[in-house]
N, C-alpha and C positions, 0 to 999 in steps of 0.2 A: 536389537531392541531394548531399552532399558525397562529395569523393573521398578515397580514402586518405591523400594528401597534406596534405589539410586536417586528417586525425584524427592525424597524426603524434604530437600531444601529447596525445591521449587514447585510451590504448590499455587501461587499466583504470580499474574505477569501483567503489567500495563506498558503500553505503547502508545505515545504521542506520534501521530500520523500529522505531517506538517509538510508533504510533498504528494502533488497529484498528477506528475507526470508517468506515461507509460513505465520507465524503467524504476521509477522511485516508488511505483504502487505494488510491486511485487515485494519485496523485503518484508513489509508489515504483513501482509496476508499470509505469506508463506509461514513467516516465523509464529504468527498468531494462531493459525490452524493447525501446525505442527505441535504447537504447546497445548491447545484443546485436546488434540487427538492422543497425548500423552499425559490426559486428564488433570492440566493444569488450568487454573480459572483465569480467563484472559478478559482484559480489558483494554479497547483500542479507543483512543480519544482523538478525533478528526479534527483539527484545526487550521483555519488559514486556508492555505493552497492545497492541503490534504481533504479538507471537507466535499469538494468535487467527487472524490471517490465513493460518496454514499448518495451521489445522484442516480436517478432511476435510468437517465439517457448519459451514458458514458461519452466521452470524447476524448479519450487520452492523447494529448500530443506527446511529443518526443522531441528533444531537442541534442545533437553531437555537440552544439557550442560548449566549450569550455571543458567538456568531457576528454582529458587526451587520455584515459585509460580505455575507451571502447575502442574495438577491434572487431570488425565482422569477420567472419570467415568466407571467403573468396580465393576462387581459382586456386584451392589448394594450399593456401595459407592464410593469414590474419592480416587485414588492410585496416589501419588507422585513418582517421578521416581528418584532415589537417582544420585547423580552425578557421583559415581561410576560405577555405571551400564550406566550411557549415555556417559561415555569416551569409551565403547567397540565398536569395529568395528560393522558397520551393525545395530546397536541401533538407531541412528538418522533416518535411513532410514524406520525401522519399526515404530518409534513412528510416523512418517510423514504420513505412509501410514494409521496409526491407526486414526490420523486427519483429515485426508481427507476422510477416510471413516465415521467417526462421522459426519462431515460436511455434507458429502452427505445425509447421513440418517437422520439428522435434517433440511434438507432443505435449507442450508446456500449457498448463491450464489457463485460460483468458482469466481477467481481473472479474468478469462477472461469474464466473465460476468459482473462483475462489471466496468472492464475498457472498455467495450461497452456501458454499462449505462452511464458513465462518458464522453465519446465522444459524444453519442447521446444528453446529457444534454447540452453540449458546454462546460462543463470543459475544460480551457485551460491547456494542459498537454505539459509542456517545458522539454525537454533533455537538461541536461548541456553538452554543445559543450566541454569544458575543459575535461569533462569525458568522453564523446565519442572520442575524439581524445587518451586520456590517455590509455582507454583499447581498442583500435583500433576497435570501433564499426562503422559501417555505417548506412545512414539511410535505407538501404536495410534491415537490421537487424531490423528494428522497425516497429511498427503498423503504420497504416495509422493515420492522423488527429493530428500528433504531431508537434511542433515547435521546433527550435533549441534555444539556448539562454545560456547566461553566468549570471554570478552573476550580473552584473549590471541589465541584464532584470528581473532576480528574484528580485533584490532592487527596481526597478521600480515600480514593481507589491506592493510589501510589504510594500512600503513606505506611499502607497495610501490605504492598506486592514485596514479593522476594523478588523479584525482576522488574527494571524500569527500564524500557527501552525509548530513546529518541529517534526516531526515524524521518 
């Protein structure tokens, strides 16, 4: 565990969240909640395809297509899914189900659980107003505890942040 003297240069962090698939949802929430637990002031800005991660009803998709690094533990080894197979109808749904089952089996927190931790840890969750308007979402579609803002809102935080991440 790091003590406060080791965190002197990391007191604030901003994360731009641009992707909303199952596998891309984990990094920003894990990094954001971990930093918050280490007493770092965290702001997460959800824009474009990352914005649906703030919706009350999550329906996270997963696609192995174009993800050559994805290997699943199977039959005592690790098997990669060829892109040809990933193009077939229903394979993404099947692979997503396999991934969710593996995460449950290994005790990995769900995105819903990580979102709750983020809210409880006072992570500032900002939904991009322009994206809300563009995709015709309302605040009723979103979880409680978020703020609305635009690029200027994000830049105001990012310019003062010690760490800025684009995920």
